[in-house]
PyMOL Python script that loads the backbone (N, CA, C, O; Angstrom):
from pymol import cmd

cmd.read_pdbstr("""\
ATOM      1  N   MET A   1       0.739  -1.109   0.095  1.00  0.00           N
ATOM      2  CA  MET A   1      -0.156  -0.005  -0.047  1.00  0.00           C
ATOM      3  C   MET A   1       0.710   1.382  -0.048  1.00  0.00           C
ATOM      4  O   MET A   1       0.203   2.456  -0.372  1.00  0.00           O
ATOM      5  N   GLU A   2       2.008   1.247   0.331  1.00  0.00           N
ATOM      6  CA  GLU A   2       2.804   2.408   0.460  1.00  0.00           C
ATOM      7  C   GLU A   2       3.471   2.532  -0.898  1.00  0.00           C
ATOM      8  O   GLU A   2       4.318   3.414  -1.042  1.00  0.00           O
ATOM      9  N   SER A   3       3.202   1.825  -1.782  1.00  0.00           N
ATOM     10  CA  SER A   3       3.704   2.185  -3.148  1.00  0.00           C
ATOM     11  C   SER A   3       2.702   3.276  -4.020  1.00  0.00           C
ATOM     12  O   SER A   3       3.122   3.892  -5.000  1.00  0.00           O
ATOM     13  N   GLY A   4       1.557   3.380  -3.584  1.00  0.00           N
ATOM     14  CA  GLY A   4       0.841   4.332  -4.056  1.00  0.00           C
ATOM     15  C   GLY A   4       1.396   6.013  -4.222  1.00  0.00           C
ATOM     16  O   GLY A   4       1.355   6.719  -5.230  1.00  0.00           O
ATOM     17  N   PRO A   5       1.832   6.288  -3.071  1.00  0.00           N
ATOM     18  CA  PRO A   5       2.393   7.887  -3.407  1.00  0.00           C
ATOM     19  C   PRO A   5       3.575   7.816  -3.811  1.00  0.00           C
ATOM     20  O   PRO A   5       4.042   8.910  -4.131  1.00  0.00           O
ATOM     21  N   GLU A   6       4.524   6.589  -3.967  1.00  0.00           N
ATOM     22  CA  GLU A   6       5.858   6.852  -4.351  1.00  0.00           C
ATOM     23  C   GLU A   6       5.427   6.707  -6.077  1.00  0.00           C
ATOM     24  O   GLU A   6       6.137   7.281  -6.903  1.00  0.00           O
ATOM     25  N   VAL A   7       4.474   6.069  -6.426  1.00  0.00           N
ATOM     26  CA  VAL A   7       4.350   6.025  -8.031  1.00  0.00           C
ATOM     27  C   VAL A   7       3.807   7.476  -8.263  1.00  0.00           C
ATOM     28  O   VAL A   7       4.307   8.060  -9.225  1.00  0.00           O
ATOM     29  N   PHE A   8       2.828   8.176  -7.508  1.00  0.00           N
ATOM     30  CA  PHE A   8       2.419   9.769  -7.750  1.00  0.00           C
ATOM     31  C   PHE A   8       3.660  10.608  -7.735  1.00  0.00           C
ATOM     32  O   PHE A   8       3.672  11.493  -8.590  1.00  0.00           O
ATOM     33  N   ALA A   9       4.644  10.530  -6.999  1.00  0.00           N
ATOM     34  CA  ALA A   9       5.753  11.282  -6.714  1.00  0.00           C
ATOM     35  C   ALA A   9       6.953  11.012  -8.023  1.00  0.00           C
ATOM     36  O   ALA A   9       7.625  11.804  -8.683  1.00  0.00           O
ATOM     37  N   GLY A  10       6.870   9.852  -8.024  1.00  0.00           N
ATOM     38  CA  GLY A  10       7.886   9.355  -9.204  1.00  0.00           C
ATOM     39  C   GLY A  10       7.332  10.134 -10.720  1.00  0.00           C
ATOM     40  O   GLY A  10       8.102  10.788 -11.422  1.00  0.00           O
ATOM     41  N   ALA A  11       5.816   9.913 -11.063  1.00  0.00           N
ATOM     42  CA  ALA A  11       5.335  10.375 -12.067  1.00  0.00           C
ATOM     43  C   ALA A  11       5.695  11.886 -12.147  1.00  0.00           C
ATOM     44  O   ALA A  11       6.444  12.345 -13.009  1.00  0.00           O
ATOM     45  N   ALA A  12       5.098  12.611 -11.180  1.00  0.00           N
ATOM     46  CA  ALA A  12       5.517  14.162 -10.951  1.00  0.00           C
ATOM     47  C   ALA A  12       6.634  14.298 -11.314  1.00  0.00           C
ATOM     48  O   ALA A  12       6.954  14.749 -12.413  1.00  0.00           O
ATOM     49  N   PHE A  13       7.424  13.912 -10.405  1.00  0.00           N
ATOM     50  CA  PHE A  13       9.131  14.286 -10.645  1.00  0.00           C
ATOM     51  C   PHE A  13       9.520  14.113 -12.246  1.00  0.00           C
ATOM     52  O   PHE A  13      10.260  14.954 -12.756  1.00  0.00           O
ATOM     53  N   ALA A  14       8.941  12.862 -13.132  1.00  0.00           N
ATOM     54  CA  ALA A  14       9.672  12.608 -13.995  1.00  0.00           C
ATOM     55  C   ALA A  14       9.106  13.452 -15.093  1.00  0.00           C
ATOM     56  O   ALA A  14       9.807  13.864 -16.018  1.00  0.00           O
ATOM     57  N   LEU A  15       7.669  13.734 -14.966  1.00  0.00           N
ATOM     58  CA  LEU A  15       7.078  14.605 -16.226  1.00  0.00           C
ATOM     59  C   LEU A  15       7.436  16.063 -15.905  1.00  0.00           C
ATOM     60  O   LEU A  15       7.441  16.796 -16.894  1.00  0.00           O
ATOM     61  N   PHE A  16       7.807  16.772 -14.452  1.00  0.00           N
ATOM     62  CA  PHE A  16       8.211  17.862 -14.360  1.00  0.00           C
ATOM     63  C   PHE A  16       9.621  18.179 -14.850  1.00  0.00           C
ATOM     64  O   PHE A  16       9.941  19.249 -15.368  1.00  0.00           O
ATOM     65  N   GLY A  17      10.581  16.947 -14.594  1.00  0.00           N
ATOM     66  CA  GLY A  17      11.670  16.892 -15.337  1.00  0.00           C
ATOM     67  C   GLY A  17      11.968  17.197 -16.850  1.00  0.00           C
ATOM     68  O   GLY A  17      12.689  18.027 -17.404  1.00  0.00           O
ATOM     69  N   THR A  18      11.040  16.094 -17.355  1.00  0.00           N
ATOM     70  CA  THR A  18      11.136  16.064 -18.909  1.00  0.00           C
ATOM     71  C   THR A  18      10.459  17.456 -19.520  1.00  0.00           C
ATOM     72  O   THR A  18      11.092  18.112 -20.348  1.00  0.00           O
ATOM     73  N   ALA A  19       9.141  17.873 -19.069  1.00  0.00           N
ATOM     74  CA  ALA A  19       8.708  19.167 -19.288  1.00  0.00           C
ATOM     75  C   ALA A  19       9.914  20.421 -19.232  1.00  0.00           C
ATOM     76  O   ALA A  19      10.086  21.241 -20.134  1.00  0.00           O
ATOM     77  N   LEU A  20      10.569  20.364 -18.153  1.00  0.00           N
ATOM     78  CA  LEU A  20      11.746  21.469 -18.006  1.00  0.00           C
ATOM     79  C   LEU A  20      12.722  21.234 -18.976  1.00  0.00           C
ATOM     80  O   LEU A  20      13.344  22.194 -19.431  1.00  0.00           O
ATOM     81  N   LEU A  21      12.948  20.089 -19.362  1.00  0.00           N
ATOM     82  CA  LEU A  21      14.134  20.015 -20.418  1.00  0.00           C
ATOM     83  C   LEU A  21      13.532  20.219 -21.877  1.00  0.00           C
ATOM     84  O   LEU A  21      14.328  20.543 -22.758  1.00  0.00           O
ATOM     85  N   VAL A  22      12.204  20.057 -22.200  1.00  0.00           N
ATOM     86  CA  VAL A  22      11.630  20.165 -23.329  1.00  0.00           C
ATOM     87  C   VAL A  22      11.846  21.824 -23.430  1.00  0.00           C
ATOM     88  O   VAL A  22      12.535  22.341 -24.309  1.00  0.00           O
ATOM     89  N   TRP A  23      11.191  22.518 -22.458  1.00  0.00           N
ATOM     90  CA  TRP A  23      11.084  23.831 -22.452  1.00  0.00           C
ATOM     91  C   TRP A  23      12.176  24.542 -22.768  1.00  0.00           C
ATOM     92  O   TRP A  23      12.202  25.418 -23.633  1.00  0.00           O
ATOM     93  N   THR A  24      13.181  24.164 -22.028  1.00  0.00           N
ATOM     94  CA  THR A  24      14.711  24.792 -21.976  1.00  0.00           C
ATOM     95  C   THR A  24      15.216  24.664 -23.204  1.00  0.00           C
ATOM     96  O   THR A  24      15.939  25.586 -23.582  1.00  0.00           O
ATOM     97  N   GLY A  25      14.993  23.590 -24.076  1.00  0.00           N
ATOM     98  CA  GLY A  25      15.532  23.406 -25.198  1.00  0.00           C
ATOM     99  C   GLY A  25      14.870  24.050 -26.479  1.00  0.00           C
ATOM    100  O   GLY A  25      15.509  24.265 -27.509  1.00  0.00           O
ATOM    101  N   VAL A  26      13.417  24.360 -26.307  1.00  0.00           N
ATOM    102  CA  VAL A  26      12.922  24.976 -27.025  1.00  0.00           C
ATOM    103  C   VAL A  26      13.166  26.568 -26.806  1.00  0.00           C
ATOM    104  O   VAL A  26      13.055  27.271 -27.811  1.00  0.00           O
ATOM    105  N   SER A  27      13.397  27.013 -25.924  1.00  0.00           N
ATOM    106  CA  SER A  27      13.696  28.407 -25.354  1.00  0.00           C
ATOM    107  C   SER A  27      15.268  28.983 -25.668  1.00  0.00           C
ATOM    108  O   SER A  27      15.760  30.111 -25.700  1.00  0.00           O
ATOM    109  N   ALA A  28      15.676  27.911 -25.835  1.00  0.00           N
ATOM    110  CA  ALA A  28      17.122  28.072 -25.981  1.00  0.00           C
ATOM    111  C   ALA A  28      17.348  27.906 -27.680  1.00  0.00           C
ATOM    112  O   ALA A  28      18.356  28.366 -28.217  1.00  0.00           O
ATOM    113  N   ARG A  29      16.501  27.339 -28.291  1.00  0.00           N
ATOM    114  CA  ARG A  29      16.867  27.134 -29.890  1.00  0.00           C
ATOM    115  C   ARG A  29      16.146  28.528 -30.354  1.00  0.00           C
ATOM    116  O   ARG A  29      16.760  29.146 -31.223  1.00  0.00           O
ATOM    117  N   ILE A  30      15.033  29.049 -29.928  1.00  0.00           N
ATOM    118  CA  ILE A  30      14.327  30.257 -30.714  1.00  0.00           C
ATOM    119  C   ILE A  30      15.097  31.327 -29.861  1.00  0.00           C
ATOM    120  O   ILE A  30      14.796  32.420 -30.339  1.00  0.00           O
ATOM    121  N   GLY A  31      15.984  31.494 -28.775  1.00  0.00           N
ATOM    122  CA  GLY A  31      16.920  32.441 -28.375  1.00  0.00           C
ATOM    123  C   GLY A  31      16.087  33.270 -27.443  1.00  0.00           C
ATOM    124  O   GLY A  31      16.545  34.369 -27.133  1.00  0.00           O
ATOM    125  N   SER A  32      14.746  32.840 -26.876  1.00  0.00           N
ATOM    126  CA  SER A  32      14.367  33.337 -25.790  1.00  0.00           C
ATOM    127  C   SER A  32      14.847  33.400 -24.543  1.00  0.00           C
ATOM    128  O   SER A  32      15.366  32.290 -24.426  1.00  0.00           O
ATOM    129  N   PRO A  33      15.016  33.962 -23.541  1.00  0.00           N
ATOM    130  CA  PRO A  33      15.638  33.774 -22.302  1.00  0.00           C
ATOM    131  C   PRO A  33      15.044  32.726 -21.478  1.00  0.00           C
ATOM    132  O   PRO A  33      13.827  32.561 -21.397  1.00  0.00           O
ATOM    133  N   VAL A  34      15.908  32.023 -20.872  1.00  0.00           N
ATOM    134  CA  VAL A  34      15.525  30.884 -19.900  1.00  0.00           C
ATOM    135  C   VAL A  34      14.845  31.298 -18.676  1.00  0.00           C
ATOM    136  O   VAL A  34      13.696  31.027 -18.328  1.00  0.00           O
ATOM    137  N   ALA A  35      15.854  32.094 -17.993  1.00  0.00           N
ATOM    138  CA  ALA A  35      15.402  32.829 -16.796  1.00  0.00           C
ATOM    139  C   ALA A  35      15.447  34.373 -16.697  1.00  0.00           C
ATOM    140  O   ALA A  35      16.136  34.958 -17.532  1.00  0.00           O
ATOM    141  N   ASP A  36      14.833  35.039 -15.834  1.00  0.00           N
ATOM    142  CA  ASP A  36      14.472  36.581 -16.191  1.00  0.00           C
ATOM    143  C   ASP A  36      15.793  36.923 -15.099  1.00  0.00           C
ATOM    144  O   ASP A  36      15.970  36.454 -13.975  1.00  0.00           O
ATOM    145  N   GLY A  37      16.485  37.731 -15.720  1.00  0.00           N
ATOM    146  CA  GLY A  37      17.498  38.486 -14.730  1.00  0.00           C
ATOM    147  C   GLY A  37      18.985  37.810 -14.947  1.00  0.00           C
ATOM    148  O   GLY A  37      19.994  38.209 -14.366  1.00  0.00           O
ATOM    149  N   VAL A  38      18.938  36.501 -16.071  1.00  0.00           N
ATOM    150  CA  VAL A  38      20.287  35.642 -15.703  1.00  0.00           C
ATOM    151  C   VAL A  38      20.547  35.558 -17.026  1.00  0.00           C
ATOM    152  O   VAL A  38      19.667  35.418 -17.875  1.00  0.00           O
ATOM    153  N   SER A  39      21.911  35.649 -17.290  1.00  0.00           N
ATOM    154  CA  SER A  39      22.373  35.448 -18.693  1.00  0.00           C
ATOM    155  C   SER A  39      21.926  34.295 -19.328  1.00  0.00           C
ATOM    156  O   SER A  39      21.510  33.418 -18.572  1.00  0.00           O
ATOM    157  N   ARG A  40      21.901  34.054 -20.603  1.00  0.00           N
ATOM    158  CA  ARG A  40      21.359  32.840 -21.217  1.00  0.00           C
ATOM    159  C   ARG A  40      21.825  31.448 -21.179  1.00  0.00           C
ATOM    160  O   ARG A  40      21.163  30.415 -21.076  1.00  0.00           O
ATOM    161  N   PRO A  41      23.167  31.630 -21.289  1.00  0.00           N
ATOM    162  CA  PRO A  41      23.844  30.454 -21.077  1.00  0.00           C
ATOM    163  C   PRO A  41      23.764  29.714 -19.444  1.00  0.00           C
ATOM    164  O   PRO A  41      23.656  28.499 -19.275  1.00  0.00           O
ATOM    165  N   VAL A  42      23.831  30.586 -18.490  1.00  0.00           N
ATOM    166  CA  VAL A  42      23.882  30.167 -17.167  1.00  0.00           C
ATOM    167  C   VAL A  42      22.435  29.839 -16.831  1.00  0.00           C
ATOM    168  O   VAL A  42      22.189  28.928 -16.040  1.00  0.00           O
ATOM    169  N   GLY A  43      21.500  30.527 -17.388  1.00  0.00           N
ATOM    170  CA  GLY A  43      20.143  29.964 -16.753  1.00  0.00           C
ATOM    171  C   GLY A  43      19.785  28.647 -17.756  1.00  0.00           C
ATOM    172  O   GLY A  43      18.736  28.048 -17.521  1.00  0.00           O
ATOM    173  N   ALA A  44      20.350  28.347 -18.490  1.00  0.00           N
ATOM    174  CA  ALA A  44      20.242  27.087 -19.783  1.00  0.00           C
ATOM    175  C   ALA A  44      21.073  25.847 -19.135  1.00  0.00           C
ATOM    176  O   ALA A  44      20.846  24.655 -19.341  1.00  0.00           O
ATOM    177  N   VAL A  45      21.994  26.348 -18.380  1.00  0.00           N
ATOM    178  CA  VAL A  45      22.549  25.143 -17.855  1.00  0.00           C
ATOM    179  C   VAL A  45      22.105  24.594 -16.621  1.00  0.00           C
ATOM    180  O   VAL A  45      22.048  23.401 -16.320  1.00  0.00           O
ATOM    181  N   VAL A  46      21.719  25.827 -15.768  1.00  0.00           N
ATOM    182  CA  VAL A  46      21.346  25.546 -14.510  1.00  0.00           C
ATOM    183  C   VAL A  46      19.715  24.669 -14.591  1.00  0.00           C
ATOM    184  O   VAL A  46      19.307  23.907 -13.715  1.00  0.00           O
ATOM    185  N   ALA A  47      19.087  24.971 -15.678  1.00  0.00           N
ATOM    186  CA  ALA A  47      17.685  24.523 -15.992  1.00  0.00           C
ATOM    187  C   ALA A  47      17.808  22.963 -16.553  1.00  0.00           C
ATOM    188  O   ALA A  47      17.034  22.028 -16.346  1.00  0.00           O
ATOM    189  N   VAL A  48      19.049  22.991 -17.339  1.00  0.00           N
ATOM    190  CA  VAL A  48      19.026  21.562 -17.967  1.00  0.00           C
ATOM    191  C   VAL A  48      19.834  20.697 -16.628  1.00  0.00           C
ATOM    192  O   VAL A  48      19.830  19.473 -16.765  1.00  0.00           O
ATOM    193  N   LEU A  49      20.304  21.072 -15.759  1.00  0.00           N
ATOM    194  CA  LEU A  49      20.701  20.461 -14.627  1.00  0.00           C
ATOM    195  C   LEU A  49      19.558  19.907 -13.692  1.00  0.00           C
ATOM    196  O   LEU A  49      19.583  18.812 -13.131  1.00  0.00           O
ATOM    197  N   PHE A  50      18.467  20.922 -13.613  1.00  0.00           N
ATOM    198  CA  PHE A  50      17.489  20.706 -12.655  1.00  0.00           C
ATOM    199  C   PHE A  50      16.500  19.874 -13.305  1.00  0.00           C
ATOM    200  O   PHE A  50      15.614  19.264 -12.706  1.00  0.00           O
ATOM    201  N   GLY A  51      16.725  19.874 -14.809  1.00  0.00           N
ATOM    202  CA  GLY A  51      15.820  19.006 -15.505  1.00  0.00           C
ATOM    203  C   GLY A  51      15.992  17.571 -15.375  1.00  0.00           C
ATOM    204  O   GLY A  51      15.096  16.757 -15.156  1.00  0.00           O
ATOM    205  N   ALA A  52      17.268  17.333 -15.535  1.00  0.00           N
ATOM    206  CA  ALA A  52      17.946  16.144 -15.404  1.00  0.00           C
ATOM    207  C   ALA A  52      17.974  15.634 -14.121  1.00  0.00           C
ATOM    208  O   ALA A  52      17.934  14.406 -14.033  1.00  0.00           O
ATOM    209  N   LEU A  53      18.024  16.182 -13.261  1.00  0.00           N
ATOM    210  CA  LEU A  53      17.920  15.976 -11.620  1.00  0.00           C
ATOM    211  C   LEU A  53      16.489  15.463 -11.361  1.00  0.00           C
ATOM    212  O   LEU A  53      16.358  14.351 -10.849  1.00  0.00           O
ATOM    213  N   PHE A  54      15.442  16.177 -11.672  1.00  0.00           N
ATOM    214  CA  PHE A  54      14.075  15.716 -11.700  1.00  0.00           C
ATOM    215  C   PHE A  54      13.837  14.556 -12.320  1.00  0.00           C
ATOM    216  O   PHE A  54      13.500  13.535 -11.721  1.00  0.00           O
ATOM    217  N   THR A  55      14.020  14.653 -13.735  1.00  0.00           N
ATOM    218  CA  THR A  55      14.116  13.128 -14.353  1.00  0.00           C
ATOM    219  C   THR A  55      14.527  11.989 -13.876  1.00  0.00           C
ATOM    220  O   THR A  55      13.940  10.907 -13.832  1.00  0.00           O
ATOM    221  N   ALA A  56      15.912  12.386 -13.402  1.00  0.00           N
ATOM    222  CA  ALA A  56      16.352  11.242 -12.723  1.00  0.00           C
ATOM    223  C   ALA A  56      15.958  10.564 -11.631  1.00  0.00           C
ATOM    224  O   ALA A  56      16.060   9.343 -11.516  1.00  0.00           O
ATOM    225  N   THR A  57      15.424  11.441 -10.659  1.00  0.00           N
ATOM    226  CA  THR A  57      14.843  11.422  -9.201  1.00  0.00           C
ATOM    227  C   THR A  57      13.470  10.599  -9.787  1.00  0.00           C
ATOM    228  O   THR A  57      13.238   9.505  -9.272  1.00  0.00           O
ATOM    229  N   GLY A  58      12.778  10.977 -10.592  1.00  0.00           N
ATOM    230  CA  GLY A  58      11.435  10.406 -10.773  1.00  0.00           C
ATOM    231  C   GLY A  58      11.507   8.994 -11.460  1.00  0.00           C
ATOM    232  O   GLY A  58      10.678   8.137 -11.152  1.00  0.00           O
ATOM    233  N   CYS A  59      12.683   8.692 -12.570  1.00  0.00           N
ATOM    234  CA  CYS A  59      12.779   7.465 -12.912  1.00  0.00           C
ATOM    235  C   CYS A  59      13.177   6.425 -11.594  1.00  0.00           C
ATOM    236  O   CYS A  59      12.664   5.307 -11.552  1.00  0.00           O
ATOM    237  N   TRP A  60      14.072   6.853 -10.590  1.00  0.00           N
ATOM    238  CA  TRP A  60      14.699   6.068  -9.567  1.00  0.00           C
ATOM    239  C   TRP A  60      13.365   5.806  -8.930  1.00  0.00           C
ATOM    240  O   TRP A  60      13.198   4.608  -8.700  1.00  0.00           O
ATOM    241  N   LEU A  61      12.336   6.608  -8.567  1.00  0.00           N
ATOM    242  CA  LEU A  61      11.289   6.304  -7.543  1.00  0.00           C
ATOM    243  C   LEU A  61      10.723   5.638  -8.446  1.00  0.00           C
ATOM    244  O   LEU A  61      10.372   4.589  -7.906  1.00  0.00           O
ATOM    245  N   LEU A  62      10.373   5.629  -9.696  1.00  0.00           N
ATOM    246  CA  LEU A  62       9.342   4.503 -10.317  1.00  0.00           C
ATOM    247  C   LEU A  62       9.983   3.089 -10.265  1.00  0.00           C
ATOM    248  O   LEU A  62       9.427   2.075  -9.844  1.00  0.00           O
ATOM    249  N   LEU A  63      11.286   3.188 -10.778  1.00  0.00           N
ATOM    250  CA  LEU A  63      12.032   1.838 -10.916  1.00  0.00           C
ATOM    251  C   LEU A  63      12.262   1.453  -9.598  1.00  0.00           C
ATOM    252  O   LEU A  63      12.619   0.276  -9.633  1.00  0.00           O
ATOM    253  N   SER A  64      12.233   1.873  -8.431  1.00  0.00           N
ATOM    254  CA  SER A  64      12.461   1.405  -6.767  1.00  0.00           C
ATOM    255  C   SER A  64      11.125   0.653  -6.263  1.00  0.00           C
ATOM    256  O   SER A  64      10.990   0.277  -5.098  1.00  0.00           O
ATOM    257  N   LEU A  65      10.189   0.482  -7.229  1.00  0.00           N
ATOM    258  CA  LEU A  65       8.906  -0.265  -6.481  1.00  0.00           C
ATOM    259  C   LEU A  65       9.422  -1.666  -5.932  1.00  0.00           C
ATOM    260  O   LEU A  65       8.651  -2.416  -5.332  1.00  0.00           O
TER     261      LEU A  65
END
""", "prot")
cmd.dss("prot")
cmd.show_as("cartoon", "prot")
cmd.util.cbc("prot")
cmd.orient("prot")
């Protein structure tokens, strides 16, 4: 019964991380700023790192059932 919240959290983390990676890629490709008040390369790198971290955490939660 404890795997229900784990599945929800894993799906939420994986979806958010993937969406963050896609959004960052599209924003960087069209040249719009990724974060307000930050240089484009720094914002893109930080967003990609956090997107990968969230996606990996979500996959880890889903695979550790």
